[in-house]
C-alpha positions as CSV (number, residue, x, y, z in Angstrom):
1,M,-8.4,-2.5,9.0
2,R,-6.4,0.1,10.5
3,A,-5.0,2.0,8.2
4,V,-2.6,5.5,9.2
5,I,-1.7,7.7,5.6
6,Q,0.8,10.1,6.1
7,S,1.3,12.7,3.9
8,I,5.1,14.1,3.5
9,H,5.3,17.7,2.8
10,F,1.8,18.7,1.6
11,K,-1.5,18.0,2.3
12,A,-3.5,14.7,0.9
13,D,-7.0,15.6,0.4
14,Q,-10.0,13.2,1.8
15,K,-10.6,12.1,-2.0
16,L,-7.6,10.3,-2.2
17,K,-7.3,9.2,1.3
18,D,-10.8,7.4,0.7
19,Y,-9.3,5.9,-2.6
20,I,-6.2,4.4,-0.8
21,I,-8.3,3.1,2.0
22,A,-11.2,1.5,-0.3
23,K,-8.1,-0.1,-2.2
24,L,-6.5,-1.6,1.0
25,D,-10.0,-2.9,2.3
26,K,-10.2,-5.4,-1.0
27,L,-6.6,-6.9,0.4
28,N,-8.6,-8.8,2.9
29,K,-10.5,-11.0,0.6
30,Y,-6.5,-12.2,-0.1
31,Y,-5.7,-12.7,3.6
32,D,-7.4,-12.0,6.5
33,G,-4.6,-12.0,9.1
34,I,-3.6,-8.2,7.6
35,V,-3.5,-6.5,11.1
36,D,-2.8,-2.5,9.7
37,A,-1.3,-0.7,7.2
38,Q,0.9,2.5,6.8
39,V,0.8,4.8,3.9
40,F,3.3,7.1,3.5
41,L,2.5,9.7,0.4
42,K,6.0,11.9,-1.1
43,L,6.4,14.2,-3.6
44,E,9.8,13.6,-5.3
45,N,11.8,17.1,-6.2
46,N,12.7,15.6,-9.4
47,H,12.1,16.9,-13.2
48,S,10.6,14.0,-14.4
49,T,6.8,13.4,-15.0
50,D,6.8,10.3,-12.5
51,N,7.2,12.4,-9.2
52,K,4.6,10.7,-7.1
53,T,5.6,8.0,-4.4
54,V,3.8,5.8,-2.3
55,E,4.8,3.5,0.1
56,F,3.1,1.0,1.8
57,K,4.0,-1.1,4.7
58,I,1.4,-3.7,5.4
59,N,1.7,-5.4,8.8
60,V,0.5,-9.3,9.0
61,H,1.1,-11.9,12.1
62,H,4.6,-11.9,13.0
63,S,6.1,-10.3,9.6
64,S,5.8,-6.9,7.4
65,I,5.1,-6.3,3.7
66,I,6.5,-3.1,2.2
67,K,5.6,-2.3,-1.3
68,T,6.9,1.6,-2.7
69,Q,6.0,2.6,-6.2
70,T,6.1,6.1,-8.1
71,A,3.7,7.1,-10.7
72,Q,2.4,10.4,-12.6
73,S,-0.5,10.3,-9.8
74,F,-1.0,8.8,-6.8
75,E,-4.5,6.8,-7.7
76,A,-1.8,5.3,-10.8
77,A,1.0,4.6,-7.9
78,T,-1.2,3.1,-5.5
79,D,-2.8,0.8,-8.5
80,L,0.4,-0.5,-9.5
81,A,1.4,-0.7,-5.9
82,M,-1.9,-2.7,-5.0
83,D,-1.5,-5.5,-8.1
84,A,2.1,-6.5,-6.1
85,L,0.9,-6.1,-2.8
86,K,-1.8,-8.5,-3.9
87,V,0.8,-11.1,-5.3
88,Q,3.1,-10.9,-2.3
89,I,0.0,-11.6,0.3
90,V,-1.2,-15.0,-1.9
91,K,2.7,-15.9,-1.5
92,Y,3.0,-15.4,2.6
93,K,-0.6,-16.8,3.0
94,E,0.7,-19.5,1.1
95,K,4.0,-20.2,2.6
96,L,2.2,-20.4,6.3
97,Q,-0.4,-22.9,4.9
98,A,3.1,-25.1,4.0
99,V,4.1,-24.5,7.2
100,T,1.2,-25.6,9.2
């Protein structure tokens, strides 16, 4: 799967990018029709500890699945978002199988 990671208003280190790509690659076992993914990493300017936001846009055949998650670290936000994305991808796959 092709993944584009964009960090907004900061430079993400390679270790974080590799972590996100490894998590994205695991989504292929739930549905092999994933075309590509776009990931946006944002630092929020609020005073709470949950100020790191990760937004995933997963492009599948004829549709997109979007999930945004905020947490104390980008890794924690990625883990929370991946759990929700797994559920959404499985539902999308089941919906496709029900139609055909």
